C-alpha positions in Angstrom: 71.5 78.2 116.7 75.0 78.2 115.2 75.6 77.5 111.6 77.6 74.3 110.8 81.3 75.1 110.2 83.4 73.8 107.3 87.1 73.0 108.2 88.6 72.3 104.7 91.3 74.9 104.4 90.9 75.4 100.7 87.2 76.1 101.2 88.0 78.5 103.9 90.5 80.2 101.7 88.2 80.5 98.7 85.4 82.0 100.8 87.5 84.4 102.9 89.6 85.6 99.9 86.4 87.0 98.2 87.6 89.9 100.4 90.6 90.1 98.0 88.3 89.9 95.0 86.7 93.2 96.2 90.1 94.8 95.9 90.4 93.5 92.3 86.9 94.6 91.4 87.6 98.1 92.5 90.9 98.3 90.5 89.2 97.2 87.3 86.1 99.3 87.9 88.4 102.2 87.1 90.9 100.8 84.7 88.2 99.6 82.2 86.3 102.8 82.5 88.8 105.6 82.5 89.3 105.5 78.7 85.6 105.4 77.8 83.8 108.2 76.1 81.1 108.2 78.8 83.5 108.6 81.6 85.6 111.3 79.9 82.4 113.2 79.0 80.6 113.0 82.4 83.6 113.8 84.6 85.0 116.4 82.1 88.1 114.5 80.9 89.8 114.3 84.3 93.6 114.2 84.1 96.7 114.9 86.1 96.1 115.4 89.8 92.3 115.1 89.3 92.6 111.6 87.8 95.3 110.8 90.3 92.9 111.7 93.1 90.2 109.5 91.7 92.6 106.6 91.2 94.3 106.9 94.6 91.0 107.4 96.6 90.7 103.7 97.1 94.2 103.6 98.6 93.4 106.6 100.8 90.5 104.7 102.4 92.6 101.5 102.6 95.2 103.3 104.7 92.4 104.1 107.2 91.0 100.5 107.1 94.4 98.9 107.4 95.4 101.2 110.3 92.1 100.3 112.2 92.3 96.6 111.2 94.6 95.5 114.0 92.3 96.7 116.8 89.2 95.2 115.1 91.0 91.9 114.4 92.4 91.5 117.9 89.1 92.6 119.6 86.6 90.7 117.5 88.6 88.1 115.6 90.1 87.7 112.2 86.9 86.2 110.7 84.6 88.9 112.1 86.9 91.7 111.0 86.5 90.5 107.4 82.7 90.6 107.6 82.8 94.1 109.2 84.8 95.3 106.2 82.1 94.1 103.8 79.6 96.5 105.3 81.8 99.4 104.3 82.0 98.0 100.8 78.2 98.0 100.4 78.0 101.6 101.5 80.9 102.7 99.3 79.5 101.0 96.2 76.1 102.6 96.8 77.8 106.0 96.9 79.7 105.3 93.6 76.7 104.0 91.7 74.7 107.2 92.6 77.6 109.6 91.9 76.9 113.0 90.4 80.4 114.5 90.7 84.1 113.8 90.9 83.9 114.5 94.7 81.2 111.9 95.3 83.1 109.4 93.2 86.2 110.0 95.3 84.1 109.7 98.5 82.6 106.3 97.4 86.1 105.0 96.5 87.5 106.1 99.9 84.7 104.2 101.7 85.3 101.1 99.6 88.9 101.5 100.5 88.2 101.2 104.2 86.8 97.7 103.4 89.8 96.8 101.2 92.3 98.0 103.9 90.6 95.7 106.5 90.2 92.6 104.3 93.6 92.9 102.6 95.4 92.9 105.9 93.3 90.4 107.8 92.5 87.7 105.2 96.2 86.8 105.0 96.4 86.7 108.8 93.3 84.4 108.9 94.8 82.1 106.2 98.2 82.0 107.8 96.8 81.0 111.2 94.7 78.1 109.9 97.1 76.6 107.3 99.6 73.8 107.8 103.2 75.1 107.6 104.0 73.2 104.4 100.9 74.5 102.6 100.8 78.0 104.1 102.3 79.7 101.1 99.9 78.2 98.5 96.9 78.9 100.8 97.8 82.6 101.1 98.5 82.8 97.4 94.7 82.2 96.9 94.3 85.7 98.3 96.3 87.1 95.3 94.5 84.9 92.9 91.2 86.3 94.2 92.4 89.8 93.6 93.4 88.9 90.1 90.1 87.1 89.3 88.3 90.2 90.6 90.5 92.4 88.3 89.8 90.2 85.2 86.1 89.7 85.8 85.4 93.4 86.5 87.6 94.5 83.6 85.5 92.6 81.1 82.3 93.6 82.9 83.5 97.2 82.4 84.4 96.5 78.8 80.9 95.0 78.1 79.1 97.9 79.9 81.0 100.4 77.8 78.6 99.5 75.0 75.6 100.4 77.1 73.9 103.7 76.1 75.4 106.6 74.0 78.6 108.5 74.4 76.6 110.9 76.7 75.1 108.3 78.9 76.0 107.3 82.5 74.4 103.9 82.4 77.6 102.2 81.4 79.7 103.0 84.4 76.8 103.0 86.9 76.0 99.4 85.8 79.6 98.3 86.1 80.0 99.8 89.5 76.7 98.4 90.7 77.8 94.8 90.0 80.4 95.3 92.8 77.6 94.5 95.2 77.7 90.8 94.1 81.0 89.6 95.6 80.3 91.3 98.9 77.0 89.6 99.2 78.6 86.2 98.4 81.2 86.7 101.1 78.5 87.6 103.7 76.6 84.5 102.7 79.7 82.3 103.2 80.7 84.0 106.5 78.6 81.8 108.9 80.4 78.7 107.7 83.9 79.9 108.6 85.4 78.9 111.9 87.4 81.3 114.0 91.2 81.3 113.9 92.5 78.8 116.5 95.5 81.1 117.3 93.2 84.0 117.9 91.0 81.8 120.2 94.1 80.8 122.1 95.2 84.5 122.3 91.9 85.6 123.9 91.8 82.6 126.3 89.1 80.5 124.6 91.3 77.4 124.9 88.7 74.7 124.4 87.4 76.2 121.2 91.0 76.8 120.0 91.9 73.1 120.5 88.7 72.0 118.9 89.2 74.1 115.8 92.9 73.3 115.5 92.2 69.6 115.6 89.3 69.8 113.1 91.4 71.8 110.6 94.7 69.8 111.0 93.6 66.3 111.8 89.8 65.8 111.2 89.0 66.4 114.8 91.6 64.0 116.3 93.0 65.9 119.4 95.6 63.2 119.9 97.2 63.6 116.5 100.9 64.3 116.9 100.7 67.4 114.7 97.9 68.8 116.8 99.7 68.1 120.1 103.0 69.5 118.9 101.5 72.6 117.2 99.3 73.4 120.2 102.3 73.2 122.6 104.2 75.6 120.3 101.3 78.0 120.2 100.7 78.1 123.9 104.3 78.2 124.9 105.0 81.1 122.5 101.9 82.9 123.6 102.8 82.6 127.3 106.2 84.1 126.6 104.8 86.9 124.6 102.4 88.0 127.3 105.4 89.3 129.2 106.4 91.6 126.3 106.3 95.4 126.5 102.9 97.1 126.1 101.8 99.4 123.3 104.0 100.3 120.4 107.1 99.1 122.1 106.2 95.5 121.4 106.9 96.2 117.8 110.5 97.3 118.3 111.9 95.5 121.4 114.6 92.9 121.0 114.2 91.4 117.5 110.7 92.7 116.9 112.0 95.7 114.9 113.3 93.3 112.3 109.9 91.8 111.9 108.2 95.1 111.7 110.7 96.3 109.2 110.4 93.1 107.1 106.6 93.0 107.1 106.2 96.7 106.3 109.0 96.9 103.7 108.0 93.9 101.7 104.5 95.4 101.3 106.0 98.8 100.4 108.2 97.2 97.7 105.2 95.4 96.2 103.9 98.9 95.3 107.3 100.5 94.6 108.0 97.8 92.1 105.7 99.8 89.8 103.5 96.8 88.7 100.4 98.8 89.6 101.3 101.2 86.8 100.1 98.4 84.6 97.1 97.2 86.6 95.7 100.7 87.3 96.8 102.5 84.1 97.4 99.8 81.5 95.1 101.7 79.1 97.5 104.7 79.2 100.6 102.5 78.7 99.1 100.8 75.7 98.0 104.2 74.3 101.7 105.1 74.3 102.3 101.9 72.2 99.6 102.9 69.7 96.7 100.7 70.8 93.4 102.5 70.8 89.7 101.8 71.3 88.5 98.3 71.8 91.9 96.8 70.9 93.4 98.7 73.8 90.8 97.4 76.3 91.1 93.8 75.0 94.9 94.0 75.3 94.5 95.1 78.9 92.2 92.2 79.5 94.8 89.8 78.1 97.3 91.3 80.7 94.9 90.4 83.5 94.4 86.9 82.2 98.2 86.4 82.2 98.3 87.7 85.7 96.0 84.9 86.8 97.6 82.1 84.8 101.1 82.8 86.2 99.9 83.3 89.8 98.3 79.8 89.5 101.8 78.6 88.6 103.2 80.2 91.7 100.5 78.3 93.8 102.2 75.0 92.9 105.8 75.9 93.7 105.9 78.7 96.3 106.3 76.3 99.2 109.1 74.4 97.5 111.0 77.3 96.0 110.7 79.5 99.1 110.1 83.2 99.5 113.6 84.7 99.2 114.5 83.6 95.7 111.1 84.8 94.4 111.5 88.2 96.0 115.1 88.7 94.9 115.0 87.4 91.3 111.4 88.7 90.8 112.5 92.3 91.6 115.5 92.0 89.3 113.4 90.7 86.5 110.9 93.5 86.9 113.8 96.0 86.9 114.9 94.8 83.5 111.3 95.1 82.1 110.9 98.7 83.4 114.3 99.8 82.1 113.6 98.3 78.6 110.1 100.0 78.4 111.5 103.3 79.6 114.5 103.1 77.3 112.5 102.3 74.2 110.0 105.1 74.9 112.9 107.5 75.6 114.8 106.6 72.4 111.9 106.2 69.9 109.0 108.0 71.5 107.4 111.1 69.8 106.1 113.8 72.0 102.3 114.5 71.7 101.7 117.7 73.7 97.9 117.6 73.2 97.7 114.0 74.4 97.3 110.7 72.4 93.7 110.4 71.3 93.0 113.5 73.3 94.0 111.9 76.6 96.0 114.5 78.5 97.7 111.9 80.6 99.5 110.3 77.6 102.0 112.7 75.9 104.4 110.2 74.2 103.8 107.7 71.5 105.8 105.0 69.7 104.9 103.0 66.6 106.2 100.0 64.6 108.8 97.7 66.2 109.4 99.9 69.3 105.7 99.7 70.1 105.8 95.9 70.0 108.7 95.9 72.4 106.8 98.2 74.8 103.8 95.9 74.7 105.9 92.7 75.0 107.8 93.9 78.0 104.7 95.3 79.7 103.2 91.8 79.5 106.5 90.3 80.7 106.6 92.7 83.6 103.1 91.4 84.7 104.2 87.8 84.2 107.3 88.2 86.5 105.2 90.2 89.0 102.5 87.5 89.1 105.1 84.8 89.7 106.9 86.6 92.4 106.2 89.9 94.3 102.4 90.0 93.8 101.7 86.8 95.8 104.9 86.4 97.8 104.6 89.9 99.5 101.2 89.0 101.0 102.5 85.6 102.1 105.7 86.9 103.6 104.1 89.8 105.4 101.5 87.4 107.0 104.2 85.1 108.4 106.7 87.3 110.1 104.7 88.5 113.0 104.3 87.0 116.5 100.9 85.8 117.6 100.6 88.6 120.0 101.3 91.2 117.3 100.0 89.6 114.1 96.6 91.4 113.9 98.1 94.8 114.4 101.3 93.9 112.6 99.6 92.9 109.4 97.7 96.1 109.7 101.0 98.0 109.8 102.2 96.1 106.8 99.1 96.7 104.8 99.2 100.4 105.8 102.6 100.6 104.3 101.3 98.9 101.1 98.4 101.3 100.9 100.4 104.4 101.7 102.6 103.7 98.7 99.7 102.6 96.6 98.0 106.0 97.4 101.2 107.9 96.6 101.8 106.1 93.4 98.1 106.3 92.3 98.4 110.1 92.8 101.9 110.3 91.3 101.6 108.2 88.1 99.1 110.3 86.0 101.0 113.6 86.5 104.3 111.6 86.1 103.2 110.3 82.7 102.2 113.9 81.8 105.4 115.6 83.0 108.3 113.1 82.7 106.6 110.4 80.6 109.2 107.6 79.9 111.4 108.5 82.8 108.7 107.1 85.1 109.6 103.6 84.1 113.3 104.3 84.7 112.5 105.4 88.3 110.6 102.1 88.9 113.5 100.1 87.4 115.9 101.6 89.9 113.5 101.0 92.8 113.2 97.3 91.9 117.0 96.9 92.1 116.8 98.4 95.6 114.0 95.9 96.5 116.2 92.9 95.4 119.2 94.2 97.5 117.0 94.6 100.7 115.4 91.2 100.2 118.8 89.6 100.1 120.2 91.2 103.3 117.2 91.3 105.5 114.5 88.7 104.7 115.1 85.2 106.2 113.5 82.2 104.5 110.1 81.3 106.1 108.8 78.5 103.8 107.9 75.2 105.5 108.5 76.6 109.0 105.8 76.9 111.6 104.7 80.5 112.5 106.2 80.0 116.0 109.6 78.9 114.5 109.7 82.0 112.3 109.6 84.0 115.4 112.8 82.5 116.6 114.6 83.5 113.3 114.0 87.2 114.0 115.2 87.1 117.6 118.7 88.5 118.6 121.3 85.9 117.7 119.1 84.4 114.9 120.6 83.2 111.6 121.7 85.6 108.9 118.9 85.9 106.3 121.2 84.6 103.5 122.1 81.5 105.5 118.4 80.4 105.9 116.8 77.7 103.7 113.4 76.2 102.9 112.3 73.7 105.6 114.7 72.7 108.4 111.7 72.8 110.6 112.0 71.8 114.3 108.3 71.1 114.3 108.8 67.9 112.3 111.3 66.7 115.0 108.8 67.7 117.6 106.1 65.7 116.0 108.3 62.6 115.9 109.1 63.1 119.6 105.4 63.3 120.4 104.8 60.1 118.5 107.5 58.3 120.5 106.2 59.6 123.8 102.6 58.6 122.8 103.8 55.1 122.2 105.4 55.1 125.7 102.1 56.4 127.1 103.7 59.5 128.7 101.3 61.9 127.0 97.6 62.0 128.0 95.4 64.2 125.8 91.8 64.0 126.8 88.7 65.8 125.6 88.2 67.8 128.8 91.7 69.2 129.0 92.0 72.9 128.3 95.6 73.5 129.2 99.0 73.2 127.7 100.1 69.6 127.4 103.9 69.2 127.5 105.9 66.2 126.4 106.8 65.2 129.9 103.2 65.1 130.9 103.2 68.4 132.8 100.1 70.6 132.4 100.5 74.4 132.5 97.4 76.4 132.8 96.9 79.1 130.1 96.2 82.6 131.3 92.8 83.8 130.1 
């Protein structure tokens, strides 16, 4: 007996993006713990490459998960791939909770990372394929919100657990890491209520189910609704054309596909190269540089995560009106300014502390007084700009640019790029803080300027366009990216044409039809 399905897109987004919350939980499970006495004692004050390996282990596993996600998603569906990822999370969390060494901790985080790689790549695909074109941005933004809620919740759980036991007790971090079982269990409980993606169903030839789900999501089950008719024709016509594309890896580079592959992978890479994860992973270290210690440091880090959520919520309300391009371009420039200010202040006013601030070998520079306030203020401002722009928009944009035939694998490629750079930066930042200290921020500032330039010259606007229309923008002869604007959707015109034809009676759309219904009344059988 099948479980009843719920077709409200916001409900589907909230349940499926618990997969993003897992990512957030794992980030904060380290950031709230790395500065505690218990962690430093039990793992022998890990620093430099050792701490970098612990921090980047999640990303290493995520590379594996993201690389495998395309095959799993295309074979078993977007929805089922998310549930499959959760099983890895349960195993990885068990390994972390029972850890007795740095090696076991790294192993547990790698296993958790496999889950995060799968869910971070396929949750946006699932959301993009079920959402209406004019709401798609805000729906996919819920993925980023879930990540941030996970970060915030787990950060304060870690903070609260830091008071458990003595300085030579492991109960604090084992309790915090054990709580990571909860979101995975919630996602598995909600899984039976999620319908499959109608576009994936069409792709694998399950046409009747695809039409049924599309109609229930878009028009409360009305198969004759003009939006359903027009969108279904776009889906099937595009899919029929794509089935004549080249096999294997060549489908990602032939004709205009290389542009989509480059756009999807690079926007995810820039999200990491923007340097914002310096704050989300190692905010404790940054605030140590600014003279914040102990509980004040941890609480200040928690405030950062709260700001992250507040300003991503703001993005939820305007992303589909403002568009993707302006947010990517101006967001990168704003982040560049923040990095350069923080790096400049630390370079001009910082005092070298060779033994490490508060004994932390990763933090070898410190500022006090007004310069420390500037560092704290611009660290917060960096996160605010990131939350408004690159953090949510990179996931939205990367989920939109692929064709239906390549979306599962394509988003896997994009997420792999994200996690490759996440892994590299997780490994790089602790030794960078130790060896070049403030110059780390200057490097990220320059990279952000590069991100803005590339967004201007190579990312066309995708807001308020159907996924099938976006495909046309990347084809040879398509518009220059800087000439594209929000909206201008041909699907709206198509819907009006369907309405007119329905009034004339030239379109018949009956319950037993499982083929493509064209505006002139022709029926073209879909290949299964």
